[in-house]
N, CA, C, O and the ligand as a Tripos MOL2 file, in Angstrom:
@<TRIPOS>MOLECULE
protein
  241   239    61     0     0
PROTEIN
NO_CHARGES

@<TRIPOS>ATOM
      1 N          -5.0830    0.7910   -6.7220 N.3       1 MET1
      2 CA         -3.8990    0.0810   -7.1840 C.3       1 MET1
      3 C          -4.1750   -1.4170   -7.2170 C.2       1 MET1
      4 O          -5.1250   -1.9110   -6.6100 O.2       1 MET1
      5 N          -3.3330   -2.1060   -7.9290 N.am      2 ARG2
      6 CA         -3.4280   -3.5750   -7.9750 C.3       2 ARG2
      7 C          -2.3240   -4.1680   -7.1160 C.2       2 ARG2
      8 O          -1.2670   -3.5710   -6.9100 O.2       2 ARG2
      9 N          -2.6090   -5.3670   -6.6230 N.am      3 CYS3
     10 CA         -1.6110   -6.0340   -5.7990 C.3       3 CYS3
     11 C          -0.3390   -6.2420   -6.6110 C.2       3 CYS3
     12 O          -0.3990   -6.7740   -7.7190 O.2       3 CYS3
     13 N           0.8240   -5.8280   -6.0760 N.am      4 PRO4
     14 CA          2.0680   -5.9330   -6.8480 C.3       4 PRO4
     15 C           2.6040   -7.3520   -6.9790 C.2       4 PRO4
     16 O           3.5880   -7.5600   -7.6890 O.2       4 PRO4
     17 N           1.9990   -8.3310   -6.3270 N.am      5 CYS5
     18 CA          2.5010   -9.7010   -6.4750 C.3       5 CYS5
     19 C           2.0700  -10.3080   -7.7990 C.2       5 CYS5
     20 O           2.5770  -11.3580   -8.1940 O.2       5 CYS5
     21 N           1.1280   -9.6500   -8.4960 N.am      6 GLY6
     22 CA          0.6960  -10.1700   -9.7820 C.3       6 GLY6
     23 C          -0.5970  -10.9570   -9.7180 C.2       6 GLY6
     24 O          -1.0480  -11.4660  -10.7440 O.2       6 GLY6
     25 N          -1.2100  -11.0760   -8.5490 N.am      7 CYS7
     26 CA         -2.4360  -11.8530   -8.4390 C.3       7 CYS7
     27 C          -3.6280  -11.1090   -9.0100 C.2       7 CYS7
     28 O          -4.6720  -11.7160   -9.2480 O.2       7 CYS7
     29 N          -3.4970   -9.8090   -9.2370 N.am      8 GLY8
     30 CA         -4.5690   -9.0450   -9.8630 C.3       8 GLY8
     31 C          -5.6100   -8.5080   -8.9100 C.2       8 GLY8
     32 O          -6.5560   -7.8460   -9.3360 O.2       8 GLY8
     33 N          -5.4570   -8.7790   -7.6370 N.am      9 GLN9
     34 CA         -6.4160   -8.2860   -6.6610 C.3       9 GLN9
     35 C          -6.3420   -6.7650   -6.5720 C.2       9 GLN9
     36 O          -5.2590   -6.1800   -6.5350 O.2       9 GLN9
     37 N          -7.5030   -6.1490   -6.5380 N.am     10 ARG10
     38 CA         -7.5400   -4.7000   -6.3580 C.3      10 ARG10
     39 C          -7.3770   -4.3650   -4.8910 C.2      10 ARG10
     40 O          -7.9530   -5.0270   -4.0280 O.2      10 ARG10
     41 N          -6.5990   -3.3430   -4.6090 N.am     11 ILE11
     42 CA         -6.3800   -2.9170   -3.2340 C.3      11 ILE11
     43 C          -6.9720   -1.5310   -3.0760 C.2      11 ILE11
     44 O          -6.6160   -0.6000   -3.7980 O.2      11 ILE11
     45 N          -7.8730   -1.4080   -2.1290 N.am     12 GLU12
     46 CA         -8.4600   -0.1090   -1.8240 C.3      12 GLU12
     47 C          -7.8480    0.3670   -0.5140 C.2      12 GLU12
     48 O          -7.9390   -0.3120    0.5090 O.2      12 GLU12
     49 N          -7.2380    1.5130   -0.5540 N.am     13 LEU13
     50 CA         -6.6050    2.0340    0.6440 C.3      13 LEU13
     51 C          -7.3260    3.3030    1.0740 C.2      13 LEU13
     52 O          -7.2090    4.3360    0.4150 O.2      13 LEU13
     53 N          -8.0660    3.2340    2.1630 N.am     14 PRO14
     54 CA         -8.7070    4.4590    2.6370 C.3      14 PRO14
     55 C          -7.6510    5.4400    3.1320 C.2      14 PRO14
     56 O          -6.7830    5.0780    3.9270 O.2      14 PRO14
     57 N          -7.7260    6.6610    2.6680 N.am     15 LEU15
     58 CA         -6.7610    7.6830    3.0800 C.3      15 LEU15
     59 C          -7.3970    8.7370    3.9760 C.2      15 LEU15
     60 O          -6.7120    9.6360    4.4630 O.2      15 LEU15
     61 N          -8.7040    8.6290    4.1960 N.am     16 LEU16
     62 CA         -9.3780    9.6260    5.0230 C.3      16 LEU16
     63 C          -9.0580    9.4020    6.4920 C.2      16 LEU16
     64 O          -9.0080    8.2660    6.9640 O.2      16 LEU16
     65 N          -8.8440   10.4860    7.1990 N.am     17 ASP17
     66 CA         -8.5580   10.3730    8.6240 C.3      17 ASP17
     67 C          -9.6790    9.6790    9.3830 C.2      17 ASP17
     68 O          -9.4420    9.0400   10.4080 O.2      17 ASP17
     69 N         -10.9180    9.8100    8.8680 N.am     18 GLU18
     70 CA        -12.0430    9.2320    9.5870 C.3      18 GLU18
     71 C         -12.1190    7.7210    9.3870 C.2      18 GLU18
     72 O         -12.7590    7.0270   10.1780 O.2      18 GLU18
     73 N         -11.4830    7.2090    8.3540 N.am     19 ALA19
     74 CA        -11.5430    5.7800    8.0860 C.3      19 ALA19
     75 C         -10.6250    5.0450    9.0670 C.2      19 ALA19
     76 O          -9.5970    5.5690    9.4960 O.2      19 ALA19
     77 N         -11.0140    3.8570    9.3970 N.am     20 ASN20
     78 CA        -10.1990    3.0720   10.3240 C.3      20 ASN20
     79 C         -10.1670    1.6340    9.8280 C.2      20 ASN20
     80 O         -11.2270    1.0080    9.8420 O.2      20 ASN20
     81 N          -9.0620    1.0530    9.3950 N.am     21 PRO21
     82 CA         -7.7670    1.7390    9.3660 C.3      21 PRO21
     83 C          -7.6510    2.6650    8.1650 C.2      21 PRO21
     84 O          -8.4290    2.5730    7.2150 O.2      21 PRO21
     85 N          -6.6920    3.5390    8.2200 N.am     22 HIS22
     86 CA         -6.4140    4.3730    7.0510 C.3      22 HIS22
     87 C          -4.9060    4.5130    6.9150 C.2      22 HIS22
     88 O          -4.1450    4.2360    7.8420 O.2      22 HIS22
     89 N          -4.4960    4.9550    5.7230 N.am     23 TRP23
     90 CA         -3.0680    5.0660    5.4300 C.3      23 TRP23
     91 C          -2.7240    6.5020    5.1260 C.2      23 TRP23
     92 O          -3.5590    7.2840    4.6700 O.2      23 TRP23
     93 N          -1.5080    6.8230    5.3820 N.am     24 ARG24
     94 CA         -1.0150    8.1410    4.9930 C.3      24 ARG24
     95 C          -0.2380    8.0070    3.7000 C.2      24 ARG24
     96 O           0.6110    7.1270    3.5550 O.2      24 ARG24
     97 N          -0.5340    8.8800    2.7780 N.am     25 LEU25
     98 CA          0.1430    8.8960    1.4860 C.3      25 LEU25
     99 C           0.9360   10.1830    1.3980 C.2      25 LEU25
    100 O           0.3940   11.2810    1.5270 O.2      25 LEU25
    101 N           2.2170   10.0270    1.1780 N.am     26 ARG26
    102 CA          3.0640   11.1930    0.9700 C.3      26 ARG26
    103 C           3.6940   11.0800   -0.4040 C.2      26 ARG26
    104 O           4.0620    9.9900   -0.8420 O.2      26 ARG26
    105 N           3.8140   12.1930   -1.0690 N.am     27 ILE27
    106 CA          4.4430   12.2280   -2.3870 C.3      27 ILE27
    107 C           5.6850   13.0980   -2.2580 C.2      27 ILE27
    108 O           5.6070   14.2470   -1.8220 O.2      27 ILE27
    109 N           6.8250   12.5450   -2.6390 N.am     28 ASP28
    110 CA          8.0410   13.3510   -2.5140 C.3      28 ASP28
    111 C           8.2070   14.2650   -3.7240 C.2      28 ASP28
    112 O           7.3670   14.2860   -4.6230 O.2      28 ASP28
    113 N           9.3000   15.0150   -3.7310 N.am     29 LYS29
    114 CA          9.4900   16.0160   -4.7850 C.3      29 LYS29
    115 C           9.5060   15.4010   -6.1730 C.2      29 LYS29
    116 O           9.1160   16.0380   -7.1520 O.2      29 LYS29
    117 N           9.9620   14.1510   -6.2480 N.am     30 GLU30
    118 CA         10.0220   13.4680   -7.5430 C.3      30 GLU30
    119 C           8.6920   12.8220   -7.9050 C.2      30 GLU30
    120 O           8.5900   12.1670   -8.9430 O.2      30 GLU30
    121 N           7.6670   12.9950   -7.0660 N.am     31 GLY31
    122 CA          6.3640   12.4310   -7.3680 C.3      31 GLY31
    123 C           6.2160   10.9700   -7.0040 C.2      31 GLY31
    124 O           5.3020   10.2950   -7.4800 O.2      31 GLY31
    125 N           7.1220   10.4710   -6.1510 N.am     32 ARG32
    126 CA          7.0550    9.0650   -5.7700 C.3      32 ARG32
    127 C           6.2520    8.9130   -4.4930 C.2      32 ARG32
    128 O           6.4790    9.6320   -3.5200 O.2      32 ARG32
    129 N           5.3140    7.9760   -4.4960 N.am     33 PRO33
    130 CA          4.4580    7.8220   -3.3210 C.3      33 PRO33
    131 C           5.1030    6.9800   -2.2270 C.2      33 PRO33
    132 O           5.8100    6.0100   -2.4990 O.2      33 PRO33
    133 N           4.8470    7.3680   -1.0020 N.am     34 THR34
    134 CA          5.2070    6.5690    0.1650 C.3      34 THR34
    135 C           3.9400    6.3930    0.9930 C.2      34 THR34
    136 O           3.2530    7.3600    1.3220 O.2      34 THR34
    137 N           3.6480    5.1430    1.3220 N.am     35 LEU35
    138 CA          2.4570    4.8400    2.1160 C.3      35 LEU35
    139 C           2.8800    4.3160    3.4680 C.2      35 LEU35
    140 O           3.8370    3.5500    3.5810 O.2      35 LEU35
    141 N           2.1630    4.7330    4.4870 N.am     36 SER36
    142 CA          2.3900    4.1390    5.7980 C.3      36 SER36
    143 C           1.0520    3.9390    6.4930 C.2      36 SER36
    144 O           0.1480    4.7420    6.2640 O.2      36 SER36
    145 N           0.8730    2.9510    7.3030 N.am     37 PRO37
    146 CA          1.8260    1.8670    7.5680 C.3      37 PRO37
    147 C           1.9080    0.8870    6.4050 C.2      37 PRO37
    148 O           1.4910    1.2120    5.2930 O.2      37 PRO37
    149 N           2.4330   -0.2930    6.6440 N.am     38 SER38
    150 CA          2.5450   -1.2830    5.5770 C.3      38 SER38
    151 C           1.1620   -1.7690    5.1600 C.2      38 SER38
    152 O           0.1810   -1.5870    5.8810 O.2      38 SER38
    153 N           1.1000   -2.3830    3.9950 N.am     39 ILE39
    154 CA         -0.1460   -2.8980    3.4350 C.3      39 ILE39
    155 C          -0.1320   -4.4090    3.5930 C.2      39 ILE39
    156 O           0.7950   -5.0910    3.1550 O.2      39 ILE39
    157 N          -1.1620   -4.9060    4.2170 N.am     40 TRP40
    158 CA         -1.2260   -6.3400    4.4840 C.3      40 TRP40
    159 C          -2.5810   -6.8330    4.0090 C.2      40 TRP40
    160 O          -3.6160   -6.4280    4.5390 O.2      40 TRP40
    161 N          -2.5780   -7.7010    3.0170 N.am     41 LEU41
    162 CA         -3.8210   -8.2360    2.4680 C.3      41 LEU41
    163 C          -4.2180   -9.4650    3.2640 C.2      41 LEU41
    164 O          -3.5250  -10.4820    3.2530 O.2      41 LEU41
    165 N          -5.3370   -9.3570    3.9500 N.am     42 ARG42
    166 CA         -5.7840  -10.4760    4.7700 C.3      42 ARG42
    167 C          -6.5570  -11.4960    3.9490 C.2      42 ARG42
    168 O          -6.7570  -12.6290    4.3880 O.2      42 ARG42
    169 N          -6.9910  -11.0990    2.7600 N.am     43 ASP43
    170 CA         -7.6900  -12.0240    1.8610 C.3      43 ASP43
    171 C          -6.7680  -12.3700    0.7070 C.2      43 ASP43
    172 O          -5.7900  -11.6690    0.4460 O.2      43 ASP43
    173 N          -7.0810  -13.4400    0.0300 N.am     44 GLY44
    174 CA         -6.3560  -13.7740   -1.1930 C.3      44 GLY44
    175 C          -4.9120  -14.1110   -0.9280 C.2      44 GLY44
    176 O          -4.6100  -15.0020   -0.1340 O.2      44 GLY44
    177 N          -4.0110  -13.3950   -1.5940 N.am     45 CYS45
    178 CA         -2.6020  -13.7850   -1.6070 C.3      45 CYS45
    179 C          -1.8700  -13.4740   -0.3070 C.2      45 CYS45
    180 O          -0.7480  -13.9430   -0.1140 O.2      45 CYS45
    181 N          -2.4780  -12.6910    0.5940 N.am     46 ARG46
    182 CA         -1.8740  -12.3590    1.8960 C.3      46 ARG46
    183 C          -0.5430  -11.6480    1.7660 C.2      46 ARG46
    184 O           0.3520  -11.8170    2.5940 O.2      46 ARG46
    185 N          -0.4260  -10.8670    0.7360 N.am     47 SER47
    186 CA          0.8000  -10.0940    0.5730 C.3      47 SER47
    187 C           0.9470   -9.0820    1.6980 C.2      47 SER47
    188 O          -0.0400   -8.5760    2.2320 O.2      47 SER47
    189 N           2.1850   -8.8000    2.0450 N.am     48 HIS48
    190 CA          2.4940   -7.8040    3.0680 C.3      48 HIS48
    191 C           3.6900   -7.0170    2.5590 C.2      48 HIS48
    192 O           4.7680   -7.5720    2.3470 O.2      48 HIS48
    193 N           3.4950   -5.7430    2.3690 N.am     49 PHE49
    194 CA          4.5630   -4.9520    1.7620 C.3      49 PHE49
    195 C           4.4330   -3.4940    2.1710 C.2      49 PHE49
    196 O           3.3820   -3.0330    2.6170 O.2      49 PHE49
    197 N           5.5410   -2.7920    2.0000 N.am     50 PHE50
    198 CA          5.5660   -1.3460    2.1450 C.3      50 PHE50
    199 C           5.6720   -0.7380    0.7500 C.2      50 PHE50
    200 O           6.1690   -1.3690   -0.1830 O.2      50 PHE50
    201 N           5.2010    0.4820    0.6300 N.am     51 VAL51
    202 CA          5.5000    1.2780   -0.5520 C.3      51 VAL51
    203 C           6.2900    2.4790   -0.0660 C.2      51 VAL51
    204 O           5.7790    3.3140    0.6810 O.2      51 VAL51
    205 N           7.5350    2.5570   -0.4940 N.am     52 ARG52
    206 CA          8.3990    3.6650   -0.0970 C.3      52 ARG52
    207 C           9.0250    4.2470   -1.3360 C.2      52 ARG52
    208 O           9.6830    3.5480   -2.1070 O.2      52 ARG52
    209 N           8.8140    5.5380   -1.5210 N.am     53 ALA53
    210 CA          9.3900    6.2670   -2.6590 C.3      53 ALA53
    211 C           9.0720    5.5500   -3.9670 C.2      53 ALA53
    212 O           9.9200    5.4360   -4.8520 O.2      53 ALA53
    213 N           7.8310    5.0690   -4.0720 N.am     54 GLY54
    214 CA          7.3710    4.4630   -5.3080 C.3      54 GLY54
    215 C           7.8200    3.0260   -5.5140 C.2      54 GLY54
    216 O           7.5090    2.4200   -6.5390 O.2      54 GLY54
    217 N           8.5520    2.4740   -4.5470 N.am     55 ARG55
    218 CA          9.0330    1.1020   -4.6810 C.3      55 ARG55
    219 C           8.3230    0.2050   -3.6850 C.2      55 ARG55
    220 O           7.9920    0.6210   -2.5740 O.2      55 ARG55
    221 N           8.0960   -1.0320   -4.1000 N.am     56 VAL56
    222 CA          7.4540   -2.0150   -3.2400 C.3      56 VAL56
    223 C           8.5400   -2.7550   -2.4690 C.2      56 VAL56
    224 O           9.4770   -3.2980   -3.0540 O.2      56 VAL56
    225 N           8.3980   -2.7650   -1.1540 N.am     57 ILE57
    226 CA          9.3510   -3.4830   -0.3030 C.3      57 ILE57
    227 C           8.5710   -4.5940    0.3790 C.2      57 ILE57
    228 O           7.6720   -4.3380    1.1810 O.2      57 ILE57
    229 N           8.9220   -5.8280    0.0540 N.am     58 TRP58
    230 CA          8.1570   -6.9680    0.5620 C.3      58 TRP58
    231 C           8.5220   -7.2990    1.9940 C.2      58 TRP58
    232 O           9.6770   -7.1870    2.4060 O.2      58 TRP58
    233 N           7.5290   -7.7010    2.7310 N.am     59 VAL59
    234 CA          7.7070   -8.2040    4.0960 C.3      59 VAL59
    235 C           7.2370   -9.6470    4.0680 C.2      59 VAL59
    236 O           6.0420   -9.9160    3.9470 O.2      59 VAL59
    237 N           8.1560  -10.5520    4.1770 N.am     60 TRP60
    238 CA          7.7400  -11.9540    4.1240 C.3      60 TRP60
    239 C           7.8050  -12.5550    5.5200 C.2      60 TRP60
    240 O           7.4940  -13.7320    5.7010 O.2      60 TRP60
    241 ZN         -1.3090  -10.5200   -4.6100 Zn       61 ZN61
@<TRIPOS>BOND
     1     1     2 1
     2     2     3 1
     3     3     4 2
     4     3     5 am
     5     5     6 1
     6     6     7 1
     7     7     8 2
     8     7     9 am
     9     9    10 1
    10    10    11 1
    11    11    12 2
    12    11    13 am
    13    13    14 1
    14    14    15 1
    15    15    16 2
    16    15    17 am
    17    17    18 1
    18    18    19 1
    19    19    20 2
    20    19    21 am
    21    21    22 1
    22    22    23 1
    23    23    24 2
    24    23    25 am
    25    25    26 1
    26    26    27 1
    27    27    28 2
    28    27    29 am
    29    29    30 1
    30    30    31 1
    31    31    32 2
    32    31    33 am
    33    33    34 1
    34    34    35 1
    35    35    36 2
    36    35    37 am
    37    37    38 1
    38    38    39 1
    39    39    40 2
    40    39    41 am
    41    41    42 1
    42    42    43 1
    43    43    44 2
    44    43    45 am
    45    45    46 1
    46    46    47 1
    47    47    48 2
    48    47    49 am
    49    49    50 1
    50    50    51 1
    51    51    52 2
    52    51    53 am
    53    53    54 1
    54    54    55 1
    55    55    56 2
    56    55    57 am
    57    57    58 1
    58    58    59 1
    59    59    60 2
    60    59    61 am
    61    61    62 1
    62    62    63 1
    63    63    64 2
    64    63    65 am
    65    65    66 1
    66    66    67 1
    67    67    68 2
    68    67    69 am
    69    69    70 1
    70    70    71 1
    71    71    72 2
    72    71    73 am
    73    73    74 1
    74    74    75 1
    75    75    76 2
    76    75    77 am
    77    77    78 1
    78    78    79 1
    79    79    80 2
    80    79    81 am
    81    81    82 1
    82    82    83 1
    83    83    84 2
    84    83    85 am
    85    85    86 1
    86    86    87 1
    87    87    88 2
    88    87    89 am
    89    89    90 1
    90    90    91 1
    91    91    92 2
    92    91    93 am
    93    93    94 1
    94    94    95 1
    95    95    96 2
    96    95    97 am
    97    97    98 1
    98    98    99 1
    99    99   100 2
   100    99   101 am
   101   101   102 1
   102   102   103 1
   103   103   104 2
   104   103   105 am
   105   105   106 1
   106   106   107 1
   107   107   108 2
   108   107   109 am
   109   109   110 1
   110   110   111 1
   111   111   112 2
   112   111   113 am
   113   113   114 1
   114   114   115 1
   115   115   116 2
   116   115   117 am
   117   117   118 1
   118   118   119 1
   119   119   120 2
   120   119   121 am
   121   121   122 1
   122   122   123 1
   123   123   124 2
   124   123   125 am
   125   125   126 1
   126   126   127 1
   127   127   128 2
   128   127   129 am
   129   129   130 1
   130   130   131 1
   131   131   132 2
   132   131   133 am
   133   133   134 1
   134   134   135 1
   135   135   136 2
   136   135   137 am
   137   137   138 1
   138   138   139 1
   139   139   140 2
   140   139   141 am
   141   141   142 1
   142   142   143 1
   143   143   144 2
   144   143   145 am
   145   145   146 1
   146   146   147 1
   147   147   148 2
   148   147   149 am
   149   149   150 1
   150   150   151 1
   151   151   152 2
   152   151   153 am
   153   153   154 1
   154   154   155 1
   155   155   156 2
   156   155   157 am
   157   157   158 1
   158   158   159 1
   159   159   160 2
   160   159   161 am
   161   161   162 1
   162   162   163 1
   163   163   164 2
   164   163   165 am
   165   165   166 1
   166   166   167 1
   167   167   168 2
   168   167   169 am
   169   169   170 1
   170   170   171 1
   171   171   172 2
   172   171   173 am
   173   173   174 1
   174   174   175 1
   175   175   176 2
   176   175   177 am
   177   177   178 1
   178   178   179 1
   179   179   180 2
   180   179   181 am
   181   181   182 1
   182   182   183 1
   183   183   184 2
   184   183   185 am
   185   185   186 1
   186   186   187 1
   187   187   188 2
   188   187   189 am
   189   189   190 1
   190   190   191 1
   191   191   192 2
   192   191   193 am
   193   193   194 1
   194   194   195 1
   195   195   196 2
   196   195   197 am
   197   197   198 1
   198   198   199 1
   199   199   200 2
   200   199   201 am
   201   201   202 1
   202   202   203 1
   203   203   204 2
   204   203   205 am
   205   205   206 1
   206   206   207 1
   207   207   208 2
   208   207   209 am
   209   209   210 1
   210   210   211 1
   211   211   212 2
   212   211   213 am
   213   213   214 1
   214   214   215 1
   215   215   216 2
   216   215   217 am
   217   217   218 1
   218   218   219 1
   219   219   220 2
   220   219   221 am
   221   221   222 1
   222   222   223 1
   223   223   224 2
   224   223   225 am
   225   225   226 1
   226   226   227 1
   227   227   228 2
   228   227   229 am
   229   229   230 1
   230   230   231 1
   231   231   232 2
   232   231   233 am
   233   233   234 1
   234   234   235 1
   235   235   236 2
   236   235   237 am
   237   237   238 1
   238   238   239 1
   239   239   240 2
@<TRIPOS>SUBSTRUCTURE
     1 MET1         2 RESIDUE 1 A MET
     2 ARG2         6 RESIDUE 1 A ARG
     3 CYS3        10 RESIDUE 1 A CYS
     4 PRO4        14 RESIDUE 1 A PRO
     5 CYS5        18 RESIDUE 1 A CYS
     6 GLY6        22 RESIDUE 1 A GLY
     7 CYS7        26 RESIDUE 1 A CYS
     8 GLY8        30 RESIDUE 1 A GLY
     9 GLN9        34 RESIDUE 1 A GLN
    10 ARG10       38 RESIDUE 1 A ARG
    11 ILE11       42 RESIDUE 1 A ILE
    12 GLU12       46 RESIDUE 1 A GLU
    13 LEU13       50 RESIDUE 1 A LEU
    14 PRO14       54 RESIDUE 1 A PRO
    15 LEU15       58 RESIDUE 1 A LEU
    16 LEU16       62 RESIDUE 1 A LEU
    17 ASP17       66 RESIDUE 1 A ASP
    18 GLU18       70 RESIDUE 1 A GLU
    19 ALA19       74 RESIDUE 1 A ALA
    20 ASN20       78 RESIDUE 1 A ASN
    21 PRO21       82 RESIDUE 1 A PRO
    22 HIS22       86 RESIDUE 1 A HIS
    23 TRP23       90 RESIDUE 1 A TRP
    24 ARG24       94 RESIDUE 1 A ARG
    25 LEU25       98 RESIDUE 1 A LEU
    26 ARG26      102 RESIDUE 1 A ARG
    27 ILE27      106 RESIDUE 1 A ILE
    28 ASP28      110 RESIDUE 1 A ASP
    29 LYS29      114 RESIDUE 1 A LYS
    30 GLU30      118 RESIDUE 1 A GLU
    31 GLY31      122 RESIDUE 1 A GLY
    32 ARG32      126 RESIDUE 1 A ARG
    33 PRO33      130 RESIDUE 1 A PRO
    34 THR34      134 RESIDUE 1 A THR
    35 LEU35      138 RESIDUE 1 A LEU
    36 SER36      142 RESIDUE 1 A SER
    37 PRO37      146 RESIDUE 1 A PRO
    38 SER38      150 RESIDUE 1 A SER
    39 ILE39      154 RESIDUE 1 A ILE
    40 TRP40      158 RESIDUE 1 A TRP
    41 LEU41      162 RESIDUE 1 A LEU
    42 ARG42      166 RESIDUE 1 A ARG
    43 ASP43      170 RESIDUE 1 A ASP
    44 GLY44      174 RESIDUE 1 A GLY
    45 CYS45      178 RESIDUE 1 A CYS
    46 ARG46      182 RESIDUE 1 A ARG
    47 SER47      186 RESIDUE 1 A SER
    48 HIS48      190 RESIDUE 1 A HIS
    49 PHE49      194 RESIDUE 1 A PHE
    50 PHE50      198 RESIDUE 1 A PHE
    51 VAL51      202 RESIDUE 1 A VAL
    52 ARG52      206 RESIDUE 1 A ARG
    53 ALA53      210 RESIDUE 1 A ALA
    54 GLY54      214 RESIDUE 1 A GLY
    55 ARG55      218 RESIDUE 1 A ARG
    56 VAL56      222 RESIDUE 1 A VAL
    57 ILE57      226 RESIDUE 1 A ILE
    58 TRP58      230 RESIDUE 1 A TRP
    59 VAL59      234 RESIDUE 1 A VAL
    60 TRP60      238 RESIDUE 1 A TRP
    61 ZN61       241 GROUP 0 **** ****
């Protein structure tokens, strides 16, 4: 995925249990993704956000 702030940075989210850190991806019945925990970019724009039910929720 790309950073939703518009900076164009690519975000790689490891989903494998063996990866550390890793994220859990759940897809609901409507096909909307929910990621946990939140995504925090330590490089570049330093965006911090959640993805819940396909929507980006910013943490400022
Ligand atoms: Zn960004």
